C-alpha positions in Angstrom: -3.8 -103.8 144.4 -5.8 -101.9 141.9 -3.8 -100.7 138.9 -4.9 -97.1 139.3 -3.7 -97.1 142.9 -0.3 -98.5 142.0 0.0 -96.0 139.1 -0.8 -93.1 141.4 1.5 -94.3 144.1 4.5 -94.8 141.8 3.9 -91.4 140.1 4.0 -89.7 143.4 6.9 -91.7 144.8 9.1 -91.0 141.8 7.8 -87.5 141.1 7.2 -88.6 137.5 6.2 -85.2 136.1 9.0 -83.0 137.6 11.8 -83.7 135.1 12.1 -83.0 131.4 12.8 -86.4 129.8 13.2 -88.2 126.5 10.3 -90.6 127.1 6.9 -90.8 128.8 7.3 -91.8 132.5 4.7 -93.9 134.3 2.3 -96.4 132.9 3.3 -96.9 129.3 1.1 -99.9 128.4 -2.2 -100.7 130.2 -3.1 -104.3 131.1 -5.3 -106.0 133.7 -6.9 -103.8 136.4 -5.5 -105.6 139.4 -1.8 -106.1 140.2 -0.4 -108.7 142.5 2.8 -109.9 140.8 5.4 -107.4 139.5 8.6 -108.2 137.6 11.3 -105.5 137.8 14.2 -105.1 135.4 16.4 -102.5 133.7 15.0 -102.6 130.2 11.7 -103.7 128.6 13.6 -106.2 126.4 11.9 -109.2 124.8 13.8 -111.4 127.2 12.4 -109.7 130.2 8.9 -109.6 128.8 9.0 -113.3 128.1 10.0 -113.9 131.7 6.9 -111.9 132.8 4.6 -113.9 130.5 6.1 -117.2 131.7 5.9 -116.2 135.4 2.3 -115.0 135.2 3.2 -111.4 136.2 0.5 -108.7 136.2 3.0 -105.9 135.6 6.5 -105.1 134.6 8.6 -102.2 136.0 11.6 -101.0 134.1 14.0 -98.0 133.8 14.2 -98.2 130.0 10.7 -98.5 128.5 9.4 -98.9 125.0 8.9 -95.3 123.7 11.6 -92.7 123.1 11.7 -89.2 121.6 13.0 -89.2 118.1 12.5 -92.9 117.4 10.4 -94.3 114.6 7.1 -95.0 116.4 5.7 -97.5 113.9 4.6 -100.7 115.5 6.7 -103.1 113.4 9.5 -105.6 114.0 10.8 -105.8 117.6 8.3 -103.1 118.8 5.4 -105.2 117.5 6.8 -108.3 119.3 7.3 -106.6 122.6 3.9 -104.9 122.5 2.3 -108.2 121.5 3.7 -109.9 124.5 2.3 -107.3 126.8 -1.1 -106.8 125.2 -1.9 -110.5 124.4 -1.2 -111.3 128.1 -2.8 -108.3 129.6 0.4 -107.2 131.3 1.0 -103.6 132.5 4.2 -101.8 131.7 5.6 -99.1 134.0 8.7 -97.2 132.9 10.5 -94.5 134.8 13.7 -93.1 133.3 15.2 -89.9 134.8 12.8 -90.1 137.8 14.4 -93.4 138.8 17.9 -92.0 138.3 17.4 -89.1 140.7 15.3 -90.5 143.5 17.2 -89.7 146.7 16.8 -93.2 148.2 15.6 -95.7 145.6 17.3 -94.1 142.5 20.2 -95.5 140.5 22.7 -92.9 141.7 21.7 -93.3 145.3 21.8 -97.0 145.1 25.2 -97.1 143.4 26.6 -94.7 145.9 25.2 -96.8 148.8 26.9 -100.0 147.4 30.2 -98.2 146.9 30.2 -96.5 150.3 30.2 -93.0 148.7 28.7 -90.1 150.7 26.6 -87.9 148.4 27.0 -84.3 149.5 25.7 -82.3 146.5 24.3 -82.4 143.0 25.4 -81.0 139.6 24.6 -81.0 135.9 21.3 -80.6 134.1 18.3 -81.0 136.5 20.7 -82.0 139.3 21.1 -85.4 137.8 24.8 -85.9 138.9 25.9 -86.7 142.4 29.2 -85.6 144.1 30.6 -86.4 147.5 33.2 -88.3 149.4 34.5 -91.8 148.5 34.6 -94.6 151.1 38.2 -93.7 151.9 39.1 -90.1 150.9 42.5 -89.9 149.3 42.4 -93.4 147.8 43.7 -93.8 144.3 41.4 -93.7 141.3 42.6 -97.1 140.3 41.6 -98.4 143.7 38.1 -97.2 143.2 38.0 -98.8 139.7 39.0 -102.1 141.3 36.2 -101.7 143.9 33.7 -101.0 141.2 34.8 -104.2 139.4 34.2 -106.2 142.5 30.8 -104.6 143.2 29.5 -104.6 139.7 31.0 -107.9 138.5 32.3 -106.1 135.5 35.8 -104.7 134.8 35.4 -100.9 134.2 37.4 -98.8 131.8 39.6 -96.2 133.6 41.1 -93.4 131.5 43.4 -90.7 132.7 45.6 -90.7 135.9 44.8 -93.8 137.9 47.2 -92.7 140.6 45.3 -89.5 141.4 44.2 -89.3 145.0 40.4 -88.9 145.1 38.8 -86.8 147.8 35.8 -85.8 145.8 34.1 -88.4 143.6 31.3 -87.5 141.2 29.0 -90.0 139.6 25.9 -90.3 137.3 24.8 -93.7 136.1 24.0 -94.8 132.6 25.0 -92.7 129.6 26.1 -89.5 131.4 29.6 -89.0 129.9 28.4 -85.7 128.6 28.4 -84.3 132.2 32.1 -84.9 132.7 33.1 -81.3 132.3 30.4 -80.2 134.7 31.7 -82.8 137.2 35.2 -81.2 136.9 33.8 -77.7 137.4 32.0 -79.0 140.5 35.3 -80.0 142.0 35.5 -83.7 141.3 38.8 -85.6 141.5 37.2 -88.5 139.6 34.0 -89.0 137.6 32.2 -92.3 137.2 29.4 -93.0 134.7 28.3 -96.0 132.6 29.5 -95.2 129.0 32.3 -93.4 127.4 32.8 -91.3 124.2 35.8 -90.5 122.1 36.1 -87.0 123.4 35.9 -88.2 127.0 39.4 -89.7 126.8 41.0 -86.4 125.8 39.2 -84.5 128.5 40.4 -86.9 131.1 44.0 -86.7 129.9 44.0 -82.9 129.6 42.1 -82.0 132.7 44.0 -84.4 135.0 40.7 -85.8 136.3 40.3 -89.5 135.6 37.1 -91.0 134.2 35.7 -94.4 134.8 33.2 -96.1 132.4 31.6 -98.8 134.6 28.9 -99.9 132.2 25.5 -98.5 131.4 23.5 -101.5 132.4 25.8 -102.4 135.3 25.4 -99.0 137.0 21.7 -98.9 136.5 20.7 -102.3 137.9 20.1 -101.1 141.4 17.2 -98.7 141.1 14.8 -101.3 139.7 16.1 -103.7 142.3 15.4 -101.2 145.1 11.9 -100.7 143.6 11.2 -104.5 143.7 12.1 -104.5 147.4 10.0 -101.4 148.0 6.9 -102.9 146.3 7.2 -106.1 148.4 8.0 -104.5 151.7 5.8 -101.4 151.6 2.9 -102.4 149.4 2.8 -106.1 150.0 3.1 -107.1 146.3 4.8 -110.1 145.0 7.7 -108.3 143.4 11.0 -109.6 142.1 14.0 -108.3 140.2 15.5 -110.1 137.2 18.9 -109.1 135.7 18.9 -109.7 132.0 22.7 -109.4 131.4 24.0 -106.7 129.1 27.7 -106.2 128.5 27.4 -102.5 127.7 
């Protein structure tokens, strides 16, 4: 498949220009003009890029790319090493941040909800990034949902607040979305699930009566890139695979 065709297809599929974001979405580093093999992962880390080089991949697709607003943009140190791996081997890098979070089928929120059996019924927070709906079994305890997350994600989450609270409405937003906790409460959530946690999150959970689960930034965001790998293989006929470079955060 020609690079320009793949770029246009992904930009349309993920509606790359719709959201205000902290990074450029789409093709971040241009490589060879034809793409057959694609390696998908969460972050454009050196470990993932080395796998792409060793595997002879033509492109890498990630959720967390190389360029972020507010960062020092000088190409030194780890940035030089990562870019060198891509440019020296003529490998394309695609990165989609918020567009991959919000996609209604392939996105991180959609995929996490699917694996947990949560029924998304509405959106909340800035740019409708957060999801809210019904848990697999309405009325089950928050601790029961935390235990189910541990089994699904392979990582023990941190639950703060009332673990015995019955949950009829669960809200979630993958990654580092603890800042949307208050908006989740206002949207009617009995429980809010995200990836990370901040100091003030604990106090809000205790004082509001709405428990909070930090299930891991990486752990909650594995499934969008995984779904994209399946899509590229099934719908576009590319040789696409997902590799999980473990991250405990």
